[in-house]
PQR file with spaces between the fields and no chain letter, atoms N, CA, C, O and H, PARSE charges and radii, in Angstrom:
ATOM       1  N    UNK     1      94.926  -40.699   34.110 -0.4000 1.5000
ATOM       2  CA   UNK     1      94.585  -39.379   33.635 -0.0000 2.0000
ATOM       3  C    UNK     1      93.073  -39.194   33.704  0.5500 1.7000
ATOM       4  O    UNK     1      92.311  -40.119   33.421 -0.5500 1.4000
ATOM       5  N    UNK     2      92.649  -37.999   34.079 -0.4000 1.5000
ATOM       6  CA   UNK     2      91.226  -37.713   34.213 -0.0000 2.0000
ATOM       7  C    UNK     2      90.568  -37.604   32.836  0.5500 1.7000
ATOM       8  O    UNK     2      91.095  -36.968   31.923 -0.5500 1.4000
ATOM       9  H    UNK     2      93.268  -37.247   34.309  0.4000 1.0000
ATOM      10  N    UNK     3      89.420  -38.232   32.717 -0.4000 1.5000
ATOM      11  CA   UNK     3      88.672  -38.211   31.462 -0.0000 2.0000
ATOM      12  C    UNK     3      87.235  -37.808   31.785  0.5500 1.7000
ATOM      13  O    UNK     3      86.646  -38.353   32.718 -0.5500 1.4000
ATOM      14  H    UNK     3      88.992  -38.748   33.458  0.4000 1.0000
ATOM      15  N    UNK     4      86.652  -36.858   31.027 -0.4000 1.5000
ATOM      16  CA   UNK     4      85.264  -36.493   31.288 -0.0000 2.0000
ATOM      17  C    UNK     4      84.320  -37.649   30.982  0.5500 1.7000
ATOM      18  O    UNK     4      84.529  -38.387   30.019 -0.5500 1.4000
ATOM      19  H    UNK     4      87.131  -36.416   30.268  0.4000 1.0000
ATOM      20  N    UNK     5      83.282  -37.806   31.798 -0.4000 1.5000
ATOM      21  CA   UNK     5      82.361  -38.918   31.637 -0.0000 2.0000
ATOM      22  C    UNK     5      81.294  -38.632   30.583  0.5500 1.7000
ATOM      23  O    UNK     5      80.807  -39.550   29.923 -0.5500 1.4000
ATOM      24  H    UNK     5      83.112  -37.206   32.580  0.4000 1.0000
ATOM      25  N    UNK     6      80.931  -37.356   30.426 -0.4000 1.5000
ATOM      26  CA   UNK     6      79.914  -37.005   29.435 -0.0000 2.0000
ATOM      27  C    UNK     6      80.400  -35.806   28.630  0.5500 1.7000
ATOM      28  O    UNK     6      81.259  -35.045   29.075 -0.5500 1.4000
ATOM      29  H    UNK     6      81.327  -36.610   30.962  0.4000 1.0000
ATOM      30  N    UNK     7      79.840  -35.657   27.450 -0.4000 1.5000
ATOM      31  CA   UNK     7      80.207  -34.533   26.591 -0.0000 2.0000
ATOM      32  C    UNK     7      79.687  -33.228   27.188  0.5500 1.7000
ATOM      33  O    UNK     7      78.547  -33.151   27.645 -0.5500 1.4000
ATOM      34  H    UNK     7      79.143  -36.275   27.088  0.4000 1.0000
ATOM      35  N    UNK     8      80.541  -32.201   27.176 -0.4000 1.5000
ATOM      36  CA   UNK     8      80.136  -30.890   27.662 -0.0000 2.0000
ATOM      37  C    UNK     8      79.320  -30.190   26.578  0.5500 1.7000
ATOM      38  O    UNK     8      79.692  -30.211   25.405 -0.5500 1.4000
ATOM      39  H    UNK     8      81.468  -32.263   26.804  0.4000 1.0000
ATOM      40  N    UNK     9      78.221  -29.579   26.967 -0.4000 1.5000
ATOM      41  CA   UNK     9      77.356  -28.916   25.998 -0.0000 2.0000
ATOM      42  C    UNK     9      78.031  -27.662   25.443  0.5500 1.7000
ATOM      43  O    UNK     9      78.936  -27.102   26.061 -0.5500 1.4000
ATOM      44  H    UNK     9      77.919  -29.562   27.920  0.4000 1.0000
ATOM      45  N    UNK    10      77.573  -27.233   24.263 -0.4000 1.5000
ATOM      46  CA   UNK    10      78.124  -26.027   23.646 -0.0000 2.0000
ATOM      47  C    UNK    10      77.864  -24.802   24.513  0.5500 1.7000
ATOM      48  O    UNK    10      78.705  -23.907   24.604 -0.5500 1.4000
ATOM      49  H    UNK    10      76.838  -27.688   23.760  0.4000 1.0000
ATOM      50  N    UNK    11      76.699  -24.765   25.147 -0.4000 1.5000
ATOM      51  CA   UNK    11      76.380  -23.626   26.008 -0.0000 2.0000
ATOM      52  C    UNK    11      77.323  -23.517   27.190  0.5500 1.7000
ATOM      53  O    UNK    11      77.778  -22.422   27.522 -0.5500 1.4000
ATOM      54  H    UNK    11      76.016  -25.492   25.074  0.4000 1.0000
ATOM      55  N    UNK    12      77.621  -24.638   27.826 -0.4000 1.5000
ATOM      56  CA   UNK    12      78.534  -24.642   28.972 -0.0000 2.0000
ATOM      57  C    UNK    12      79.939  -24.258   28.518  0.5500 1.7000
ATOM      58  O    UNK    12      80.638  -23.513   29.205 -0.5500 1.4000
ATOM      59  H    UNK    12      77.251  -25.527   27.556  0.4000 1.0000
ATOM      60  N    UNK    13      80.345  -24.766   27.369 -0.4000 1.5000
ATOM      61  CA   UNK    13      81.663  -24.440   26.830 -0.0000 2.0000
ATOM      62  C    UNK    13      81.759  -22.940   26.530  0.5500 1.7000
ATOM      63  O    UNK    13      82.756  -22.300   26.865 -0.5500 1.4000
ATOM      64  H    UNK    13      79.777  -25.371   26.811  0.4000 1.0000
ATOM      65  N    UNK    14      80.723  -22.387   25.900 -0.4000 1.5000
ATOM      66  CA   UNK    14      80.724  -20.967   25.554 -0.0000 2.0000
ATOM      67  C    UNK    14      80.690  -20.090   26.806  0.5500 1.7000
ATOM      68  O    UNK    14      81.311  -19.028   26.845 -0.5500 1.4000
ATOM      69  H    UNK    14      79.914  -22.907   25.628  0.4000 1.0000
ATOM      70  N    UNK    15      79.967  -20.539   27.817 -0.4000 1.5000
ATOM      71  CA   UNK    15      79.894  -19.802   29.076 -0.0000 2.0000
ATOM      72  C    UNK    15      81.269  -19.740   29.742  0.5500 1.7000
ATOM      73  O    UNK    15      81.688  -18.689   30.228 -0.5500 1.4000
ATOM      74  H    UNK    15      79.462  -21.402   27.785  0.4000 1.0000
ATOM      75  N    UNK    16      81.954  -20.864   29.755 -0.4000 1.5000
ATOM      76  CA   UNK    16      83.290  -20.917   30.351 -0.0000 2.0000
ATOM      77  C    UNK    16      84.262  -20.031   29.576  0.5500 1.7000
ATOM      78  O    UNK    16      85.082  -19.330   30.169 -0.5500 1.4000
ATOM      79  H    UNK    16      81.614  -21.717   29.360  0.4000 1.0000
ATOM      80  N    UNK    17      84.166  -20.066   28.249 -0.4000 1.5000
ATOM      81  CA   UNK    17      85.044  -19.258   27.411 -0.0000 2.0000
ATOM      82  C    UNK    17      84.769  -17.765   27.616  0.5500 1.7000
ATOM      83  O    UNK    17      85.708  -16.973   27.691 -0.5500 1.4000
ATOM      84  H    UNK    17      83.500  -20.635   27.766  0.4000 1.0000
ATOM      85  N    UNK    18      83.508  -17.376   27.707 -0.4000 1.5000
ATOM      86  CA   UNK    18      83.143  -15.977   27.903 -0.0000 2.0000
ATOM      87  C    UNK    18      83.652  -15.467   29.254  0.5500 1.7000
ATOM      88  O    UNK    18      84.106  -14.328   29.359 -0.5500 1.4000
ATOM      89  H    UNK    18      82.745  -18.020   27.647  0.4000 1.0000
ATOM      90  N    UNK    19      83.576  -16.297   30.265 -0.4000 1.5000
ATOM      91  CA   UNK    19      84.073  -15.907   31.595 -0.0000 2.0000
ATOM      92  C    UNK    19      85.581  -15.708   31.548  0.5500 1.7000
ATOM      93  O    UNK    19      86.104  -14.769   32.147 -0.5500 1.4000
ATOM      94  H    UNK    19      83.207  -17.222   30.180  0.4000 1.0000
ATOM      95  N    UNK    20      86.279  -16.582   30.842 -0.4000 1.5000
ATOM      96  CA   UNK    20      87.730  -16.493   30.712 -0.0000 2.0000
ATOM      97  C    UNK    20      88.116  -15.202   29.985  0.5500 1.7000
ATOM      98  O    UNK    20      89.065  -14.525   30.380 -0.5500 1.4000
ATOM      99  H    UNK    20      85.854  -17.346   30.355  0.4000 1.0000
ATOM     100  N    UNK    21      87.379  -14.864   28.924 -0.4000 1.5000
ATOM     101  CA   UNK    21      87.660  -13.656   28.162 -0.0000 2.0000
ATOM     102  C    UNK    21      87.346  -12.397   28.981  0.5500 1.7000
ATOM     103  O    UNK    21      88.051  -11.395   28.865 -0.5500 1.4000
ATOM     104  H    UNK    21      86.608  -15.414   28.603  0.4000 1.0000
ATOM     105  N    UNK    22      86.292  -12.443   29.806 -0.4000 1.5000
ATOM     106  CA   UNK    22      85.882  -11.275   30.588 -0.0000 2.0000
ATOM     107  C    UNK    22      86.924  -10.938   31.651  0.5500 1.7000
ATOM     108  O    UNK    22      87.074   -9.770   32.010 -0.5500 1.4000
ATOM     109  H    UNK    22      85.719  -13.257   29.900  0.4000 1.0000
ATOM     110  N    UNK    23      87.644  -11.928   32.158 -0.4000 1.5000
ATOM     111  CA   UNK    23      88.655  -11.675   33.177 -0.0000 2.0000
ATOM     112  C    UNK    23      89.760  -10.762   32.649  0.5500 1.7000
ATOM     113  O    UNK    23      90.354  -10.004   33.415 -0.5500 1.4000
ATOM     114  H    UNK    23      87.523  -12.877   31.866  0.4000 1.0000
ATOM     115  N    UNK    24      90.041  -10.828   31.337 -0.4000 1.5000
ATOM     116  CA   UNK    24      91.087   -9.997   30.741 -0.0000 2.0000
ATOM     117  C    UNK    24      90.711   -8.516   30.826  0.5500 1.7000
ATOM     118  O    UNK    24      91.564   -7.677   31.114 -0.5500 1.4000
ATOM     119  H    UNK    24      89.559  -11.444   30.714  0.4000 1.0000
ATOM     120  N    UNK    25      89.454   -8.195   30.580 -0.4000 1.5000
ATOM     121  CA   UNK    25      89.011   -6.806   30.655 -0.0000 2.0000
ATOM     122  C    UNK    25      89.113   -6.245   32.055  0.5500 1.7000
ATOM     123  O    UNK    25      89.501   -5.092   32.244 -0.5500 1.4000
ATOM     124  H    UNK    25      88.761   -8.877   30.347  0.4000 1.0000
ATOM     125  N    UNK    26      88.764   -7.060   33.041 -0.4000 1.5000
ATOM     126  CA   UNK    26      88.849   -6.632   34.436 -0.0000 2.0000
ATOM     127  C    UNK    26      90.303   -6.384   34.821  0.5500 1.7000
ATOM     128  O    UNK    26      90.609   -5.397   35.490 -0.5500 1.4000
ATOM     129  H    UNK    26      88.449   -7.996   32.888  0.4000 1.0000
ATOM     130  N    UNK    27      91.200   -7.276   34.402 -0.4000 1.5000
ATOM     131  CA   UNK    27      92.615   -7.130   34.723 -0.0000 2.0000
ATOM     132  C    UNK    27      93.204   -5.892   34.048  0.5500 1.7000
ATOM     133  O    UNK    27      94.020   -5.190   34.646 -0.5500 1.4000
ATOM     134  H    UNK    27      90.951   -8.078   33.858  0.4000 1.0000
ATOM     135  N    UNK    28      92.796   -5.622   32.810 -0.4000 1.5000
ATOM     136  CA   UNK    28      93.303   -4.448   32.096 -0.0000 2.0000
ATOM     137  C    UNK    28      92.833   -3.158   32.767  0.5500 1.7000
ATOM     138  O    UNK    28      93.607   -2.210   32.893 -0.5500 1.4000
ATOM     139  H    UNK    28      92.133   -6.192   32.324  0.4000 1.0000
ATOM     140  N    UNK    29      91.577   -3.116   33.195 -0.4000 1.5000
ATOM     141  CA   UNK    29      91.056   -1.926   33.868 -0.0000 2.0000
ATOM     142  C    UNK    29      91.774   -1.684   35.186  0.5500 1.7000
ATOM     143  O    UNK    29      92.067   -0.542   35.539 -0.5500 1.4000
ATOM     144  H    UNK    29      90.948   -3.887   33.092  0.4000 1.0000
ATOM     145  N    UNK    30      92.059   -2.764   35.916 -0.4000 1.5000
ATOM     146  CA   UNK    30      92.763   -2.637   37.190 -0.0000 2.0000
ATOM     147  C    UNK    30      94.194   -2.141   36.979  0.5500 1.7000
ATOM     148  O    UNK    30      94.675   -1.294   37.730 -0.5500 1.4000
ATOM     149  H    UNK    30      91.822   -3.692   35.629  0.4000 1.0000
ATOM     150  N    UNK    31      94.868   -2.665   35.963 -0.4000 1.5000
ATOM     151  CA   UNK    31      96.237   -2.245   35.668 -0.0000 2.0000
ATOM     152  C    UNK    31      96.273   -0.781   35.263  0.5500 1.7000
ATOM     153  O    UNK    31      97.177   -0.051   35.668 -0.5500 1.4000
ATOM     154  H    UNK    31      94.477   -3.354   35.352  0.4000 1.0000
ATOM     155  N    UNK    32      95.303   -0.342   34.470 -0.4000 1.5000
ATOM     156  CA   UNK    32      95.245    1.049   34.058 -0.0000 2.0000
ATOM     157  C    UNK    32      95.009    1.964   35.258  0.5500 1.7000
ATOM     158  O    UNK    32      95.602    3.039   35.352 -0.5500 1.4000
ATOM     159  H    UNK    32      94.569   -0.935   34.141  0.4000 1.0000
ATOM     160  N    UNK    33      94.150    1.538   36.165 -0.4000 1.5000
ATOM     161  CA   UNK    33      93.861    2.325   37.354 -0.0000 2.0000
ATOM     162  C    UNK    33      95.099    2.466   38.238  0.5500 1.7000
ATOM     163  O    UNK    33      95.388    3.553   38.738 -0.5500 1.4000
ATOM     164  H    UNK    33      93.668    0.665   36.089  0.4000 1.0000
ATOM     165  N    UNK    34      95.825    1.373   38.428 -0.4000 1.5000
ATOM     166  CA   UNK    34      97.044    1.418   39.243 -0.0000 2.0000
ATOM     167  C    UNK    34      98.090    2.299   38.572  0.5500 1.7000
ATOM     168  O    UNK    34      98.778    3.068   39.244 -0.5500 1.4000
ATOM     169  H    UNK    34      95.590    0.490   38.022  0.4000 1.0000
ATOM     170  N    UNK    35      98.215    2.192   37.249 -0.4000 1.5000
ATOM     171  CA   UNK    35      99.165    3.021   36.516 -0.0000 2.0000
ATOM     172  C    UNK    35      98.855    4.502   36.657  0.5500 1.7000
ATOM     173  O    UNK    35      99.762    5.313   36.848 -0.5500 1.4000
ATOM     174  H    UNK    35      97.656    1.567   36.704  0.4000 1.0000
ATOM     175  N    UNK    36      97.581    4.858   36.564 -0.4000 1.5000
ATOM     176  CA   UNK    36      97.189    6.257   36.727 -0.0000 2.0000
ATOM     177  C    UNK    36      97.484    6.739   38.147  0.5500 1.7000
ATOM     178  O    UNK    36      97.906    7.880   38.340 -0.5500 1.4000
ATOM     179  H    UNK    36      96.845    4.200   36.408  0.4000 1.0000
ATOM     180  N    UNK    37      97.266    5.880   39.138 -0.4000 1.5000
ATOM     181  CA   UNK    37      97.537    6.251   40.528 -0.0000 2.0000
ATOM     182  C    UNK    37      99.020    6.504   40.744  0.5500 1.7000
ATOM     183  O    UNK    37      99.392    7.445   41.446 -0.5500 1.4000
ATOM     184  H    UNK    37      96.924    4.953   38.982  0.4000 1.0000
ATOM     185  N    UNK    38      99.868    5.677   40.151 -0.4000 1.5000
ATOM     186  CA   UNK    38     101.313    5.842   40.295 -0.0000 2.0000
ATOM     187  C    UNK    38     101.757    7.155   39.652  0.5500 1.7000
ATOM     188  O    UNK    38     102.552    7.896   40.231 -0.5500 1.4000
ATOM     189  H    UNK    38      99.566    4.913   39.581  0.4000 1.0000
ATOM     190  N    UNK    39     101.245    7.439   38.460 -0.4000 1.5000
ATOM     191  CA   UNK    39     101.657    8.658   37.764 -0.0000 2.0000
ATOM     192  C    UNK    39     101.168    9.920   38.455  0.5500 1.7000
ATOM     193  O    UNK    39     101.843   10.948   38.401 -0.5500 1.4000
ATOM     194  H    UNK    39     100.599    6.838   37.990  0.4000 1.0000
ATOM     195  N    UNK    40     100.023    9.866   39.098 -0.4000 1.5000
ATOM     196  CA   UNK    40      99.487   11.050   39.759 -0.0000 2.0000
ATOM     197  C    UNK    40     100.014   11.208   41.179  0.5500 1.7000
ATOM     198  O    UNK    40      99.806   12.251   41.799 -0.5500 1.4000
ATOM     199  H    UNK    40      99.475    9.031   39.142  0.4000 1.0000
ATOM     200  N    UNK    41     100.698   10.185   41.708 -0.4000 1.5000
ATOM     201  CA   UNK    41     101.250   10.264   43.057 -0.0000 2.0000
ATOM     202  C    UNK    41     100.276    9.844   44.140  0.5500 1.7000
ATOM     203  O    UNK    41     100.566   10.039   45.320 -0.5500 1.4000
ATOM     204  H    UNK    41     100.867    9.338   41.205  0.4000 1.0000
ATOM     205  N    UNK    42      99.132    9.275   43.786 -0.4000 1.5000
ATOM     206  CA   UNK    42      98.132    8.867   44.773 -0.0000 2.0000
ATOM     207  C    UNK    42      98.258    7.384   45.143  0.5500 1.7000
ATOM     208  O    UNK    42      97.397    6.849   45.840 -0.5500 1.4000
ATOM     209  H    UNK    42      98.897    9.117   42.827  0.4000 1.0000
ATOM     210  N    UNK    43      99.299    6.731   44.694 -0.4000 1.5000
ATOM     211  CA   UNK    43      99.432    5.295   44.889 -0.0000 2.0000
ATOM     212  C    UNK    43      99.603    4.954   46.364  0.5500 1.7000
ATOM     213  O    UNK    43     100.438    5.543   47.050 -0.5500 1.4000
ATOM     214  H    UNK    43      99.999    7.166   44.127  0.4000 1.0000
ATOM     215  N    UNK    44      98.810    4.002   46.850 -0.4000 1.5000
ATOM     216  CA   UNK    44      98.919    3.515   48.220 -0.0000 2.0000
ATOM     217  C    UNK    44      98.723    1.997   48.210  0.5500 1.7000
ATOM     218  O    UNK    44      98.042    1.454   47.341 -0.5500 1.4000
ATOM     219  H    UNK    44      98.131    3.523   46.293  0.4000 1.0000
ATOM     220  N    UNK    45      99.324    1.334   49.174 -0.4000 1.5000
ATOM     221  CA   UNK    45      99.069   -0.089   49.335 -0.0000 2.0000
ATOM     222  C    UNK    45     100.050   -0.999   48.627  0.5500 1.7000
ATOM     223  O    UNK    45      99.945   -2.219   48.753 -0.5500 1.4000
ATOM     224  H    UNK    45      99.878    1.776   49.880  0.4000 1.0000
ATOM     225  N    UNK    46     100.999   -0.451   47.887 -0.4000 1.5000
ATOM     226  CA   UNK    46     102.020   -1.290   47.284 -0.0000 2.0000
ATOM     227  C    UNK    46     103.290   -0.471   47.137  0.5500 1.7000
ATOM     228  O    UNK    46     103.249    0.759   47.191 -0.5500 1.4000
ATOM     229  H    UNK    46     101.085    0.540   47.784  0.4000 1.0000
ATOM     230  N    UNK    47     104.432   -1.153   46.951 -0.4000 1.5000
ATOM     231  CA   UNK    47     105.726   -0.500   46.866 -0.0000 2.0000
ATOM     232  C    UNK    47     106.209   -0.576   45.433  0.5500 1.7000
ATOM     233  O    UNK    47     106.099   -1.625   44.798 -0.5500 1.4000
ATOM     234  H    UNK    47     104.466   -2.151   46.907  0.4000 1.0000
ATOM     235  N    UNK    48     106.736    0.506   44.918 -0.4000 1.5000
ATOM     236  CA   UNK    48     107.301    0.507   43.577 -0.0000 2.0000
ATOM     237  C    UNK    48     108.598    1.300   43.612  0.5500 1.7000
ATOM     238  O    UNK    48     108.727    2.214   44.426 -0.5500 1.4000
ATOM     239  H    UNK    48     106.825    1.358   45.434  0.4000 1.0000
ATOM     240  N    UNK    49     109.560    0.983   42.757 -0.4000 1.5000
ATOM     241  CA   UNK    49     110.861    1.649   42.797 -0.0000 2.0000
ATOM     242  C    UNK    49     110.755    3.103   42.338  0.5500 1.7000
ATOM     243  O    UNK    49     110.004    3.437   41.421 -0.5500 1.4000
ATOM     244  H    UNK    49     109.455    0.240   42.095  0.4000 1.0000
ATOM     245  N    UNK    50     111.526    3.947   43.002 -0.4000 1.5000
ATOM     246  CA   UNK    50     111.586    5.360   42.647 -0.0000 2.0000
ATOM     247  C    UNK    50     113.000    5.639   42.154  0.5500 1.7000
ATOM     248  O    UNK    50     113.969    5.234   42.795 -0.5500 1.4000
ATOM     249  H    UNK    50     112.135    3.676   43.747  0.4000 1.0000
ATOM     250  N    UNK    51     113.126    6.318   41.037 -0.4000 1.5000
ATOM     251  CA   UNK    51     114.443    6.616   40.470 -0.0000 2.0000
ATOM     252  C    UNK    51     115.203    7.558   41.395  0.5500 1.7000
ATOM     253  O    UNK    51     114.677    8.579   41.838 -0.5500 1.4000
ATOM     254  H    UNK    51     112.338    6.647   40.516  0.4000 1.0000
ATOM     255  N    UNK    52     116.459    7.191   41.677 -0.4000 1.5000
ATOM     256  CA   UNK    52     117.299    8.026   42.530 -0.0000 2.0000
ATOM     257  C    UNK    52     117.969    9.103   41.688  0.5500 1.7000
ATOM     258  O    UNK    52     118.235    8.904   40.503 -0.5500 1.4000
ATOM     259  H    UNK    52     116.887    6.362   41.316  0.4000 1.0000
ATOM     260  N    UNK    53     118.237   10.246   42.313 -0.4000 1.5000
ATOM     261  CA   UNK    53     118.928   11.324   41.610 -0.0000 2.0000
ATOM     262  C    UNK    53     120.413   11.013   41.530  0.5500 1.7000
ATOM     263  O    UNK    53     120.944   10.315   42.393 -0.5500 1.4000
ATOM     264  H    UNK    53     118.021   10.408   43.276  0.4000 1.0000
ATOM     265  N    UNK    54     121.104   11.529   40.489 -0.4000 1.5000
ATOM     266  CA   UNK    54     122.509   11.211   40.254 -0.0000 2.0000
ATOM     267  C    UNK    54     123.447   11.901   41.251  0.5500 1.7000
ATOM     268  O    UNK    54     124.525   11.373   41.523 -0.5500 1.4000
ATOM     269  H    UNK    54     120.673   12.096   39.787  0.4000 1.0000
ATOM     270  N    UNK    55     123.083   13.035   41.792 -0.4000 1.5000
ATOM     271  CA   UNK    55     123.960   13.798   42.670 -0.0000 2.0000
ATOM     272  C    UNK    55     124.057   13.261   44.092  0.5500 1.7000
ATOM     273  O    UNK    55     124.862   13.772   44.871 -0.5500 1.4000
ATOM     274  H    UNK    55     122.207   13.464   41.571  0.4000 1.0000
ATOM     275  N    UNK    56     123.273   12.253   44.463 -0.4000 1.5000
ATOM     276  CA   UNK    56     123.241   11.764   45.831 -0.0000 2.0000
ATOM     277  C    UNK    56     124.161   10.574   46.103  0.5500 1.7000
ATOM     278  O    UNK    56     124.089    9.993   47.186 -0.5500 1.4000
ATOM     279  H    UNK    56     122.619   11.838   43.831  0.4000 1.0000
ATOM     280  N    UNK    57     125.004   10.201   45.176 -0.4000 1.5000
ATOM     281  CA   UNK    57     125.857    9.023   45.395 -0.0000 2.0000
ATOM     282  C    UNK    57     127.052    9.393   46.259  0.5500 1.7000
ATOM     283  O    UNK    57     127.691   10.424   46.048 -0.5500 1.4000
ATOM     284  H    UNK    57     125.063   10.673   44.296  0.4000 1.0000
ATOM     285  N    UNK    58     127.352    8.519   47.257 -0.4000 1.5000
ATOM     286  CA   UNK    58     128.470    8.770   48.173 -0.0000 2.0000
ATOM     287  C    UNK    58     129.548    7.714   48.009  0.5500 1.7000
ATOM     288  O    UNK    58     130.294    7.469   48.956 -0.5500 1.4000
ATOM     289  H    UNK    58     126.833    7.681   47.428  0.4000 1.0000
ATOM     290  N    UNK    59     129.662    7.090   46.872 -0.4000 1.5000
ATOM     291  CA   UNK    59     130.651    6.030   46.669 -0.0000 2.0000
ATOM     292  C    UNK    59     132.013    6.535   46.322  0.5500 1.7000
ATOM     293  O    UNK    59     132.934    5.742   46.126 -0.5500 1.4000
ATOM     294  H    UNK    59     129.055    7.290   46.102  0.4000 1.0000
């Protein structure tokens, strides 16, 4: 099993933690942007399911 050779400083630990936390904000902003694009009909570059109307069934 891998074991660190020296103790990690508090600054390095805090820097790593801050970077990890910042990624959540970026992901949330991207998800909100994609959601707004889907609702407005401007969505491009990905496929999402569209609800079918009930009167079109031929079974």
